[in-house]
Legacy VTK file of the C-alpha trace (Angstrom):
# vtk DataFile Version 3.0
C-alpha trace
ASCII
DATASET POLYDATA
POINTS 118 float
0.000 0.000 0.000
1.366 3.386 -1.001
1.514 5.842 1.878
2.639 9.440 1.678
5.219 10.683 4.168
2.565 12.305 6.345
0.559 9.068 6.428
3.702 7.154 7.356
4.101 9.408 10.396
0.628 8.439 11.616
1.330 4.773 10.947
4.629 4.924 12.860
2.748 6.063 15.959
0.186 3.274 15.577
2.843 0.622 14.933
4.665 1.738 18.074
1.653 2.090 20.360
-1.000 -0.194 18.874
-4.675 0.710 19.067
-4.966 4.152 20.651
-7.328 7.143 20.683
-6.779 9.665 17.907
-6.079 12.290 20.564
-2.987 10.273 21.557
-1.814 10.315 17.927
-2.309 14.103 18.017
-0.181 14.386 21.180
2.672 12.303 19.781
2.791 14.033 16.405
2.529 17.448 18.020
5.674 16.621 20.001
7.555 14.917 17.147
6.792 17.126 14.173
4.781 20.058 15.480
1.495 19.141 13.829
-1.710 20.666 15.120
-4.890 18.713 15.864
-6.562 19.498 12.510
-3.564 18.340 10.480
-3.315 15.091 12.402
-7.026 14.328 12.124
-6.949 15.061 8.380
-4.077 12.626 7.862
-5.725 9.984 10.054
-8.873 10.271 7.918
-6.795 9.773 4.756
-5.298 6.645 6.282
-8.809 5.404 7.083
-9.951 6.070 3.501
-6.990 4.073 2.166
-7.780 1.142 4.444
-4.569 1.477 6.459
-6.333 2.442 9.692
-9.593 1.351 11.293
-11.604 3.787 13.367
-13.735 2.549 16.232
-15.839 4.137 18.939
-16.057 5.240 21.620
-13.296 7.797 21.609
-12.222 7.745 17.949
-9.800 4.877 18.503
-7.342 4.102 15.730
-5.921 0.680 14.903
-3.418 -0.092 12.141
-4.767 -2.479 9.502
-1.410 -3.002 7.813
1.739 -3.956 9.636
5.134 -2.352 9.312
6.605 -5.350 7.457
3.848 -5.230 4.828
4.476 -1.517 4.265
8.276 -1.907 4.150
8.021 -4.764 1.647
5.792 -2.681 -0.603
8.165 0.294 -0.436
11.256 -1.808 -1.194
9.546 -3.490 -4.139
8.440 -0.102 -5.478
11.984 1.259 -5.129
13.488 -1.731 -6.914
10.897 -1.558 -9.672
11.120 2.190 -10.189
14.827 2.824 -9.663
16.496 -0.457 -10.623
14.091 -1.643 -13.348
13.108 -4.592 -11.185
16.663 -5.878 -10.708
17.251 -7.018 -7.146
20.895 -7.665 -8.036
21.388 -4.041 -9.090
19.631 -2.854 -5.941
21.887 -4.972 -3.713
24.987 -3.880 -5.648
24.086 -0.219 -5.176
23.344 -0.811 -1.504
26.704 -2.465 -0.841
28.608 0.149 -2.851
27.242 3.059 -0.821
26.928 1.683 2.702
29.470 1.551 5.507
28.683 -1.882 6.873
30.076 -3.149 10.151
31.234 -6.695 10.697
27.980 -7.271 12.601
25.937 -5.917 9.691
27.710 -8.241 7.263
27.229 -11.245 9.543
23.520 -10.485 9.868
23.198 -10.117 6.087
25.061 -13.397 5.557
22.676 -15.080 7.987
19.682 -13.736 6.065
21.127 -15.044 2.800
21.743 -18.462 4.313
18.142 -18.651 5.618
16.813 -17.615 2.196
18.798 -20.400 0.512
17.147 -23.066 2.703
LINES 1 119
118 0 1 2 3 4 5 6 7 8 9 10 11 12 13 14 15 16 17 18 19 20 21 22 23 24 25 26 27 28 29 30 31 32 33 34 35 36 37 38 39 40 41 42 43 44 45 46 47 48 49 50 51 52 53 54 55 56 57 58 59 60 61 62 63 64 65 66 67 68 69 70 71 72 73 74 75 76 77 78 79 80 81 82 83 84 85 86 87 88 89 90 91 92 93 94 95 96 97 98 99 100 101 102 103 104 105 106 107 108 109 110 111 112 113 114 115 116 117
């Protein structure tokens, strides 16, 4: 599911805190990015319209309908498709060329590759 940056900010709060009242989302985003109540409620409503958030009563409670992994997978696939013409190899090559990876990073990546091979 495609989410704009503002919608991602709402989703981050919900992924971190779970089902919460919209007023709590307002509080968090006011602190983090300086949004006012109207801005936050507008973005929450857009997330609801997209099917990313479910609203329930009482108290205008918000619950994420997509999880972080689902969103991240979509974004990575879009990036690979758009920027690397669908080539995962080119994506990985670009990633390794530009990243300062620690020994721990490389070991974790190797472990992921080994699990994928099984």
